[in-house]
C-alpha positions as CSV (number, residue, x, y, z in Angstrom):
1,M,-15.6,244.3,56.9
2,K,-17.6,244.8,60.4
3,N,-15.7,245.3,63.8
4,E,-17.3,242.1,65.1
5,Q,-16.2,240.2,62.2
6,L,-12.5,241.7,62.4
7,L,-12.3,241.1,66.1
8,Q,-13.1,237.3,65.6
9,Q,-10.5,237.3,62.7
10,L,-8.1,238.4,65.1
11,K,-9.0,235.9,67.7
12,D,-9.1,233.2,65.2
13,L,-5.3,234.5,64.2
14,A,-4.3,234.2,67.7
15,E,-5.1,230.6,68.3
16,K,-3.3,230.3,65.2
17,L,-0.4,231.4,67.0
18,N,-1.2,229.6,70.0
19,I,-2.6,232.3,72.1
20,T,-5.6,231.8,74.0
21,V,-8.2,235.0,73.9
22,V,-10.5,235.2,76.9
23,E,-12.9,238.1,77.4
24,H,-13.5,238.5,81.3
25,S,-15.4,240.9,83.4
26,F,-12.8,242.6,85.8
27,R,-15.8,244.7,87.4
28,G,-15.9,244.1,91.2
29,V,-12.6,242.2,91.2
30,G,-11.4,244.8,93.8
31,V,-8.0,245.3,91.9
32,P,-7.2,247.4,89.1
33,V,-6.9,245.0,85.7
34,Q,-6.8,246.1,82.5
35,S,-6.5,243.9,79.1
36,G,-3.6,242.4,77.8
37,P,-1.4,239.3,77.5
38,C,-0.2,237.1,80.4
39,R,1.6,233.8,80.3
40,I,-0.3,231.1,82.8
41,K,1.3,227.9,83.3
42,G,3.5,228.1,80.2
43,E,0.8,228.9,78.0
44,D,0.4,232.7,76.3
45,F,-3.5,234.3,76.7
46,F,-4.6,237.7,75.9
47,I,-7.0,238.6,78.3
48,L,-9.8,241.3,77.1
49,D,-12.2,243.2,79.4
50,K,-15.8,242.3,78.6
51,N,-16.9,245.7,79.3
52,V,-14.7,247.8,76.9
53,K,-16.3,248.8,73.6
54,L,-15.7,246.5,70.6
55,H,-13.3,248.9,68.9
56,Q,-11.0,249.1,72.0
57,K,-11.2,245.3,71.8
58,K,-10.2,245.2,68.2
59,R,-7.1,247.7,69.0
60,L,-5.9,246.1,71.7
61,L,-5.5,243.0,70.3
62,A,-4.6,244.3,66.8
63,E,-2.0,246.2,68.8
64,Y,-0.3,243.0,70.3
65,L,-0.4,240.8,67.4
66,A,1.2,243.1,65.2
67,Q,4.2,242.7,67.1
68,K,4.1,238.8,66.4
69,P,6.1,237.5,63.7
70,L,3.4,236.3,61.0
71,D,5.7,235.5,58.4
72,D,5.2,231.7,58.3
73,T,1.2,232.6,59.1
74,Y,-1.5,233.1,56.7
75,V,-3.3,236.2,57.4
76,L,-6.4,237.5,55.5
77,P,-5.3,240.7,53.9
78,V,-8.1,242.7,55.5
79,V,-6.5,241.3,58.7
80,R,-2.9,242.0,57.7
81,E,-3.8,245.8,57.0
82,E,-5.3,246.5,60.3
83,L,-2.3,244.7,61.9
84,A,0.1,246.9,59.5
85,R,-1.6,250.2,60.8
86,F,-0.4,249.3,63.9
87,E,2.8,247.8,63.5
88,K,3.7,251.2,61.8
89,G,2.2,253.0,64.9
90,V,4.7,251.2,67.0
91,E,7.7,251.7,64.8
92,E,7.0,255.2,64.6
93,Q,6.4,255.8,68.4
94,Q,9.8,254.1,69.2
95,Q,11.6,256.1,66.4
96,A,10.0,259.7,68.3
97,D,11.4,258.3,71.8
98,P,14.7,258.8,72.3
């Protein structure tokens, strides 16, 4: 699956989890801002910097979604494989940090 398609599948999965994914340009805002999750008025959002490369957007969103409980949600096998890559990375990093 192409990166564009995989990113779209990750966005679709986020929507299933009631997380709104928004792409926004942070250039010229005057303060340092990074992509990531936030909560606004009780709603979950994941904001992606429109100016980062496609593979970075995919990685950022996959890392975030890999931490979410997905047992009751249908996830395409290719998307589940992508999430598993980051889920293992998070676990290994936690074990390495004392």
